[in-house]
C-alpha positions as CSV (number, residue, x, y, z in Angstrom):
1,M,-1.6,-1.5,5.5
2,E,1.9,-0.1,5.9
3,T,3.8,-3.0,7.6
4,L,2.2,-5.4,5.0
5,L,3.3,-3.1,2.1
6,A,6.8,-2.4,3.7
7,S,7.3,-6.1,4.1
8,A,6.6,-6.4,0.5
9,R,9.4,-3.8,-0.3
10,V,6.7,-1.1,-1.6
11,S,8.6,2.4,-1.3
12,S,7.7,4.2,1.7
13,D,7.0,7.2,-0.9
14,I,4.1,4.7,-2.7
15,R,2.7,3.9,1.1
16,G,2.6,7.4,2.0
17,R,0.7,8.3,-1.1
18,L,-1.9,5.4,-0.3
19,Q,-2.4,6.9,2.8
20,S,-2.7,10.1,1.6
21,H,0.1,11.7,3.6
22,G,1.4,14.9,2.6
23,I,4.3,14.8,0.3
24,A,6.7,17.7,1.6
25,G,9.5,19.4,-0.2
26,V,9.8,21.8,-3.0
27,Q,10.5,18.9,-5.7
28,A,7.2,17.4,-4.4
29,R,5.2,20.3,-4.2
30,H,5.9,22.4,-7.1
31,Y,7.4,20.0,-9.8
32,D,6.3,16.8,-9.8
33,G,3.2,16.5,-11.4
34,H,3.2,12.7,-12.0
35,D,0.0,11.2,-10.0
36,Y,1.7,7.8,-9.3
37,L,-1.9,6.1,-10.4
38,D,-0.1,3.1,-12.1
39,E,2.3,2.5,-8.9
40,K,-0.7,3.2,-6.4
41,R,-2.8,0.1,-8.4
42,E,0.2,-1.8,-8.5
43,A,0.7,-1.7,-4.8
44,L,-3.0,-2.0,-3.8
45,A,-3.3,-5.2,-6.2
46,L,-0.2,-6.5,-4.1
47,L,-1.9,-5.5,-0.6
48,L,-5.2,-7.4,-1.9
49,H,-3.1,-10.3,-2.6
50,L,-1.3,-10.4,0.9
51,L,-4.4,-9.9,2.7
52,Q,-6.1,-12.7,0.4
53,E,-3.2,-14.9,1.3
54,Q,-3.4,-13.9,5.1
55,S,-7.1,-15.0,5.4
56,A,-6.5,-18.3,3.5
57,N,-4.1,-19.4,6.6
58,V,-7.0,-18.2,9.1
59,V,-8.4,-21.4,10.9
60,H,-12.2,-20.8,11.5
61,I,-13.7,-22.1,14.3
62,K,-17.4,-23.0,14.2
63,T,-18.8,-22.6,17.7
64,A,-22.2,-24.0,18.6
């Protein structure tokens, strides 16, 4: 997830929030009350698209 979203230019802040990494610093801890829900939804929708795109490029080989 980290690598795919980074390659799609999703900010490290949003990637960290999606992975529930602690956001450090006084500003984040005490002053930033925004939940970033819209930004996280957008990043997850992009991740789904990227995964579906990669899955479509996988060759499935049936074995007997």
